[in-house]
PyMOL commands that place a pseudoatom at each C-alpha (Angstrom):
pseudoatom trace, name=CA, resn=MET, resi=1, chain=A, elem=C, hetatm=0, pos=[-18.563, -99.496, -35.454]
pseudoatom trace, name=CA, resn=PRO, resi=2, chain=A, elem=C, hetatm=0, pos=[-14.840, -98.645, -35.635]
pseudoatom trace, name=CA, resn=PRO, resi=3, chain=A, elem=C, hetatm=0, pos=[-13.140, -97.110, -32.589]
pseudoatom trace, name=CA, resn=LEU, resi=4, chain=A, elem=C, hetatm=0, pos=[-12.805, -93.342, -32.539]
pseudoatom trace, name=CA, resn=THR, resi=5, chain=A, elem=C, hetatm=0, pos=[-9.473, -91.658, -33.064]
pseudoatom trace, name=CA, resn=SER, resi=6, chain=A, elem=C, hetatm=0, pos=[-8.207, -89.090, -30.578]
pseudoatom trace, name=CA, resn=THR, resi=7, chain=A, elem=C, hetatm=0, pos=[-9.140, -86.225, -32.943]
pseudoatom trace, name=CA, resn=GLU, resi=8, chain=A, elem=C, hetatm=0, pos=[-12.728, -87.503, -33.140]
pseudoatom trace, name=CA, resn=ARG, resi=9, chain=A, elem=C, hetatm=0, pos=[-12.892, -87.525, -29.333]
pseudoatom trace, name=CA, resn=MET, resi=10, chain=A, elem=C, hetatm=0, pos=[-12.120, -83.794, -29.352]
pseudoatom trace, name=CA, resn=ARG, resi=11, chain=A, elem=C, hetatm=0, pos=[-15.133, -82.857, -31.490]
pseudoatom trace, name=CA, resn=PRO, resi=12, chain=A, elem=C, hetatm=0, pos=[-17.686, -80.464, -29.974]
pseudoatom trace, name=CA, resn=GLY, resi=13, chain=A, elem=C, hetatm=0, pos=[-20.471, -82.386, -28.288]
pseudoatom trace, name=CA, resn=HIS, resi=14, chain=A, elem=C, hetatm=0, pos=[-18.320, -85.443, -27.560]
pseudoatom trace, name=CA, resn=VAL, resi=15, chain=A, elem=C, hetatm=0, pos=[-18.272, -86.207, -23.823]
pseudoatom trace, name=CA, resn=THR, resi=16, chain=A, elem=C, hetatm=0, pos=[-15.454, -88.492, -22.692]
pseudoatom trace, name=CA, resn=ALA, resi=17, chain=A, elem=C, hetatm=0, pos=[-14.510, -90.368, -19.547]
pseudoatom trace, name=CA, resn=PRO, resi=18, chain=A, elem=C, hetatm=0, pos=[-12.226, -88.256, -17.347]
pseudoatom trace, name=CA, resn=PHE, resi=19, chain=A, elem=C, hetatm=0, pos=[-10.264, -91.291, -16.124]
pseudoatom trace, name=CA, resn=GLN, resi=20, chain=A, elem=C, hetatm=0, pos=[-10.234, -95.099, -16.175]
pseudoatom trace, name=CA, resn=GLY, resi=21, chain=A, elem=C, hetatm=0, pos=[-13.150, -96.785, -14.421]
pseudoatom trace, name=CA, resn=VAL, resi=22, chain=A, elem=C, hetatm=0, pos=[-16.576, -98.357, -14.850]
pseudoatom trace, name=CA, resn=VAL, resi=23, chain=A, elem=C, hetatm=0, pos=[-19.202, -96.066, -16.389]
pseudoatom trace, name=CA, resn=SER, resi=24, chain=A, elem=C, hetatm=0, pos=[-22.941, -96.347, -15.711]
pseudoatom trace, name=CA, resn=ILE, resi=25, chain=A, elem=C, hetatm=0, pos=[-25.093, -94.404, -18.178]
pseudoatom trace, name=CA, resn=GLN, resi=26, chain=A, elem=C, hetatm=0, pos=[-27.888, -92.220, -16.756]
pseudoatom trace, name=CA, resn=VAL, resi=27, chain=A, elem=C, hetatm=0, pos=[-29.418, -90.938, -20.050]
pseudoatom trace, name=CA, resn=ARG, resi=28, chain=A, elem=C, hetatm=0, pos=[-30.885, -92.374, -23.242]
pseudoatom trace, name=CA, resn=GLU, resi=29, chain=A, elem=C, hetatm=0, pos=[-30.580, -91.387, -26.897]
pseudoatom trace, name=CA, resn=GLY, resi=30, chain=A, elem=C, hetatm=0, pos=[-32.985, -88.601, -27.842]
pseudoatom trace, name=CA, resn=GLN, resi=31, chain=A, elem=C, hetatm=0, pos=[-33.145, -87.224, -24.296]
pseudoatom trace, name=CA, resn=GLN, resi=32, chain=A, elem=C, hetatm=0, pos=[-32.859, -83.440, -23.829]
pseudoatom trace, name=CA, resn=VAL, resi=33, chain=A, elem=C, hetatm=0, pos=[-30.246, -82.460, -21.225]
pseudoatom trace, name=CA, resn=ALA, resi=34, chain=A, elem=C, hetatm=0, pos=[-29.299, -79.188, -19.554]
pseudoatom trace, name=CA, resn=ALA, resi=35, chain=A, elem=C, hetatm=0, pos=[-25.761, -77.926, -19.032]
pseudoatom trace, name=CA, resn=GLY, resi=36, chain=A, elem=C, hetatm=0, pos=[-24.398, -79.580, -15.896]
pseudoatom trace, name=CA, resn=GLU, resi=37, chain=A, elem=C, hetatm=0, pos=[-26.933, -82.429, -15.940]
pseudoatom trace, name=CA, resn=VAL, resi=38, chain=A, elem=C, hetatm=0, pos=[-25.556, -85.869, -15.005]
pseudoatom trace, name=CA, resn=LEU, resi=39, chain=A, elem=C, hetatm=0, pos=[-25.022, -88.050, -18.083]
pseudoatom trace, name=CA, resn=ALA, resi=40, chain=A, elem=C, hetatm=0, pos=[-23.251, -90.932, -16.364]
pseudoatom trace, name=CA, resn=THR, resi=41, chain=A, elem=C, hetatm=0, pos=[-21.357, -91.929, -13.264]
pseudoatom trace, name=CA, resn=ILE, resi=42, chain=A, elem=C, hetatm=0, pos=[-17.877, -93.397, -13.202]
pseudoatom trace, name=CA, resn=GLU, resi=43, chain=A, elem=C, hetatm=0, pos=[-16.496, -95.582, -10.435]
pseudoatom trace, name=CA, resn=ALA, resi=44, chain=A, elem=C, hetatm=0, pos=[-12.823, -96.277, -9.812]
pseudoatom trace, name=CA, resn=MET, resi=45, chain=A, elem=C, hetatm=0, pos=[-11.195, -97.680, -6.683]
pseudoatom trace, name=CA, resn=LYS, resi=46, chain=A, elem=C, hetatm=0, pos=[-14.522, -97.578, -4.781]
pseudoatom trace, name=CA, resn=MET, resi=47, chain=A, elem=C, hetatm=0, pos=[-14.925, -93.838, -5.443]
pseudoatom trace, name=CA, resn=GLU, resi=48, chain=A, elem=C, hetatm=0, pos=[-17.666, -92.468, -7.680]
pseudoatom trace, name=CA, resn=ALA, resi=49, chain=A, elem=C, hetatm=0, pos=[-17.777, -89.279, -9.749]
pseudoatom trace, name=CA, resn=THR, resi=50, chain=A, elem=C, hetatm=0, pos=[-20.295, -87.841, -12.184]
pseudoatom trace, name=CA, resn=ILE, resi=51, chain=A, elem=C, hetatm=0, pos=[-19.857, -87.107, -15.879]
pseudoatom trace, name=CA, resn=THR, resi=52, chain=A, elem=C, hetatm=0, pos=[-21.948, -84.036, -16.676]
pseudoatom trace, name=CA, resn=ALA, resi=53, chain=A, elem=C, hetatm=0, pos=[-23.133, -82.309, -19.835]
pseudoatom trace, name=CA, resn=PRO, resi=54, chain=A, elem=C, hetatm=0, pos=[-20.796, -79.452, -20.786]
pseudoatom trace, name=CA, resn=ARG, resi=55, chain=A, elem=C, hetatm=0, pos=[-23.709, -77.698, -22.510]
pseudoatom trace, name=CA, resn=ALA, resi=56, chain=A, elem=C, hetatm=0, pos=[-27.424, -78.110, -23.137]
pseudoatom trace, name=CA, resn=GLY, resi=57, chain=A, elem=C, hetatm=0, pos=[-28.421, -80.373, -26.009]
pseudoatom trace, name=CA, resn=THR, resi=58, chain=A, elem=C, hetatm=0, pos=[-29.901, -83.656, -27.114]
pseudoatom trace, name=CA, resn=VAL, resi=59, chain=A, elem=C, hetatm=0, pos=[-28.219, -87.016, -26.522]
pseudoatom trace, name=CA, resn=ALA, resi=60, chain=A, elem=C, hetatm=0, pos=[-27.465, -88.049, -30.112]
pseudoatom trace, name=CA, resn=ARG, resi=61, chain=A, elem=C, hetatm=0, pos=[-25.527, -91.200, -29.212]
pseudoatom trace, name=CA, resn=VAL, resi=62, chain=A, elem=C, hetatm=0, pos=[-24.714, -93.281, -26.154]
pseudoatom trace, name=CA, resn=ALA, resi=63, chain=A, elem=C, hetatm=0, pos=[-21.378, -94.877, -26.996]
pseudoatom trace, name=CA, resn=LEU, resi=64, chain=A, elem=C, hetatm=0, pos=[-21.281, -97.457, -24.195]
pseudoatom trace, name=CA, resn=ARG, resi=65, chain=A, elem=C, hetatm=0, pos=[-23.318, -100.257, -22.753]
pseudoatom trace, name=CA, resn=ASN, resi=66, chain=A, elem=C, hetatm=0, pos=[-24.341, -99.687, -19.154]
pseudoatom trace, name=CA, resn=ALA, resi=67, chain=A, elem=C, hetatm=0, pos=[-21.709, -100.573, -16.519]
pseudoatom trace, name=CA, resn=GLN, resi=68, chain=A, elem=C, hetatm=0, pos=[-18.848, -100.770, -19.024]
pseudoatom trace, name=CA, resn=ALA, resi=69, chain=A, elem=C, hetatm=0, pos=[-15.143, -100.443, -18.205]
pseudoatom trace, name=CA, resn=VAL, resi=70, chain=A, elem=C, hetatm=0, pos=[-13.443, -97.521, -19.974]
pseudoatom trace, name=CA, resn=ALA, resi=71, chain=A, elem=C, hetatm=0, pos=[-10.065, -95.834, -20.213]
pseudoatom trace, name=CA, resn=GLY, resi=72, chain=A, elem=C, hetatm=0, pos=[-9.603, -92.124, -19.659]
pseudoatom trace, name=CA, resn=GLY, resi=73, chain=A, elem=C, hetatm=0, pos=[-10.608, -90.276, -22.819]
pseudoatom trace, name=CA, resn=ASP, resi=74, chain=A, elem=C, hetatm=0, pos=[-13.016, -92.950, -24.116]
pseudoatom trace, name=CA, resn=LEU, resi=75, chain=A, elem=C, hetatm=0, pos=[-16.184, -91.579, -25.693]
pseudoatom trace, name=CA, resn=VAL, resi=76, chain=A, elem=C, hetatm=0, pos=[-19.252, -91.838, -23.424]
pseudoatom trace, name=CA, resn=VAL, resi=77, chain=A, elem=C, hetatm=0, pos=[-21.973, -89.673, -25.025]
pseudoatom trace, name=CA, resn=VAL, resi=78, chain=A, elem=C, hetatm=0, pos=[-22.401, -87.430, -28.067]
pseudoatom trace, name=CA, resn=LEU, resi=79, chain=A, elem=C, hetatm=0, pos=[-24.564, -84.313, -27.673]
pseudoatom trace, name=CA, resn=SER, resi=80, chain=A, elem=C, hetatm=0, pos=[-26.091, -82.458, -30.597]
for i in range(1, 80): cmd.bond("trace and resi %d" % i, "trace and resi %d" % (i + 1))
show_as sticks, trace
zoom trace
């Protein structure tokens, strides 16, 4: 699958990494999620933060393997 361009990352439903780190996915494709529900965690410099759903929806795509290094702005999950 080709990498996403920056305009594709800005599409509604696209959830991206807030900063560089290692992301661990907490959801699976097809799972229903509520607004604010944890989709993944990101660890950087021994600190951990959560990546949450901006709205309720269904996980249409998990863009990463579990425990994968990412840059800020990389696509993590697509919600439909």
